[in-house]
N, C-alpha and C positions, 0 to 999 in steps of 0.2 A: 241191932243189924249187919246184914252179912256184908264188906265187900270185898274187890277185884284189886289187881292191878290188872292197869292199860295204862299204857302210855308213858309209861316210867310216873305214874301215878298213881293210889291208890284210892278209887270211889266208892265212898256209901251207896248202898240204894236198897232200896225194897222194893218187893213182887208179892203182890195179892191179885186173887179172887184166879178164875181158870176164862176161860178161852181167848177172842184173837188178842196180842198184846198191844198195849197203847200208851206209850211211852208222856211225859210228862215232867217238864220241864223247869221250875221255874224259875226270875228271877232274878235281877241285880238282887243279892242284900234280901234272898230267900234261901232255902229248900225244898229235903223231899217236906217239911210240918208247914211248907203255904200248903198243903192238901191237903188239906184235913174235912175240907166241905167237898172235894173231888170223888179223893180215895174210894170211899162205902159205896156210894152210889155206883161210879163205873165199872166194881168192883166183881159189882151184880149179873156184868152182862161180858165182862172184857178179864184178862186178866193184864193190872195195873201195875209197870213200873213208871214207879218216882225215883231219883237221883237224883245227890250232891253237886252240882260242876265241880270243878275246880278250885278251890277258891272261896267254897262254901260251906255251912252242914260242916256234914265231918270227914267231907276228905280231904285227900289236902290243900296245902294251897299252897303253893311258891310265888316267889316274891315274880312276877316277868308278865309278861305284854300279853293279856289275857286275850285271844284272837274267837270270831267269830269260827276258824275254820279250828283254829286249837275245841272248843269249846263241842264243834260239831264231827273229829277226828277219834276225839273221848268217848262220845253215844256213841259213836259207829263200833270200832269193838268194843265197847261195854257189851251193844246188842250181841256182835258174835263172843265174849268173856262168857258171851245167856246161852249161848247157841238161839239167839234167837231169828230168826234167818229175814223177816220182816216186819216192820209193824207200824202202827200210828203214831204218829207222832206228835205233839202241844207242847205248844210250847206259851206262856204269858210275857210278854217287854221283854227284858235283854233275852230272853226264852225265847223268844219271838223272833230278834232273830239269826241264833241260833237254829233251833228247827228250820227258817229257809233257807239258809246253810245246807245244814245237812240233808235239806232235799232235796238241793244243785250238785250237792257232791257227794249225795250220796242212793243214788233212785234208784237202786235195787235195793235196797234195805226202807227204801219211804213208802208204806204202804196209803195212806193218806197224807192230808198235812192240816191241822189245824195250827194256826197263830191270834193269840187273849191281847187286849188292851195292846202294841207293839206297834215301828210300823217299820220301814221298806228304804226312810232315806232324809235327811236336815236343812232346816236351809242356815248357813253357815251366820244370820245373828244369833242363834241358839249358844252356840261354839265355846261363844266365852262363858256365858253361866254356865255349861256346863262339866267347864274345869279349874271359876272357879267352887266349881263344889266337890268336883273330886277332891280338887289341890286341899281343902280346907280341914274335909273326914279325914285326908293323910297324916295332915301336920297337926290338929289336937280332935282329934276322933267327931265320932257319929255327934255326940250334945255341939260342932258345930252347925252345924244346918238345920238348925235350932225346931221350932215345930207348929207345922203350916198342914194340918190335916185339908185342908179343901183344899189346895193342892191335886192331893192322889183318893179321894172318897169327896166320896157326892155330897151335898151342903148336907139335905136331909139324915144322911148314913153318919157326918162328924153328930151335926146336930143329937143322934137316939143313938148312938154307942161310938162315946171320946172314952170313956176307959176302955174297954177293950184297943181304940185303934191304939191309948198308951202301953196294951198291952203286951201292942204286937210293936211297935216302935225299939219298943224296950228289950224284944226279941231281932228286932236290926241289929241293935246296940255292939249283940254279940261279936256281930261279920272284924274278920281280922283290917282292920279302918283303907290296910294296904297292897291289899288286894280289892278290897272294896273300889275303890278308889281307881286302878288300876286299870279294871275294870268297865266301869262306867269313859270311860277315859277314852277305851280303844275303841271302845264300843261307840259313844258316838264320832271322833273320828275318821273311824270304817264310814263310815255311814254318812258323811259330809264326802270323804277320796275316793269311794268306792260301794259308791247306794250298791241295793240288792236291786229297786227301780225294773229298774232293764236286763237283769237277768233272769228274771223271774216268768218268761214268756217262755221260756224253756224248761219249767216246772207244768211235768205231763200228769200228776198225779190228781184224786182228786182233794178237793182247797174247801177248807169253810176260813171266812175270817169272821173273829165276833167284835165289838172295842162296845164300853161303856160312852152314853149318851153324851155323858160328863166330862170325860176321862177327857180335864187341864193338860195331862202329859204324855200319853201320847195321840189326839185330837179323831174322831171320825173321822175324818178328812186324810188323813196315811192308809186309814183302814178301806176304805173307796178307793184308794191309789191304788194298793197290795190287791182286790178285789179285781175289779180292770185289765193290772197285770196278766194277773193270774191265769191263766186261759181255762171256762169253764165252773172255776172259782164262785162260794157263796157267802154270802155279806149277811153280816145280821146284828146290831147294834142292838145295844139291850138298853134300856128307859131306865131313869133311876141310879145308874154307877158309874163309876167314878173309873179309876186305872186299881180302880180294883175287885173289878167282879167277881171273880172270884169268888171273894168273901163277899162282896156286899149283895148281888143274885146271884147267890147259890147255884139256887133251885130252877132258876131263867138259866144261870151255864149251864151247866150239866144235863139239863133237859133238848137244850140248842147243839150239846154234842155227843150224846145217845141216838139225837132223832140222825144227824145227820150220819153218823157209823154203821147205821142198822139202810142206808141206804148207800155202801161201800162196798164195792162184790169184793 
């Protein structure tokens, strides 16, 4: 896959298809490979840009604080490097935080915004667990997380796809533990100390918020908050999906995204 230097880091990316550009921004521990079920479907109507954020996949992995603004600035620079003036911006989970920040910081580059299984704020009582998880991964690696797929996936999906889930977990374990921990720690702390919710009213582009109905990690209530905070935003809750709606219900997700994009001027 091609790579380009932006903001002093080498970023791995993939461009597929033709048409208006749709950017895919993965979640914590993800990569370009997170979009296996999306790229072929989206590329039938759009040029799809999937990229590895710094610290993940095949992009550089500097050991530093990974803020929303840092990731957003990387994406802005990547678009400029590829001569892409404006794009539809989609992000999942941590990527959802990044694309919200991107739409705020770079409205001129944002044609539309799609946030999947994410949030715009966090309650303080959840921060202790977030910090414990980050520290455990940092010190002991990904085996410290244990194996509880029910927190990420809907119960029926776990029952029928356990082998596939274990394979995805092995892929996640290939991440750099220090980068993973740094991104998790900073994301949680920023949501607590600098929540996105009160800023979202400034977003003026078309927006779609999507969440799995059984998402325990970023419950649907958070998606309702985002949809109400962003003027004119649409909300779609997908039944039978947890936090990994991109993998649990790819058909439903893809249709929701493509139907929405068809309405964007």
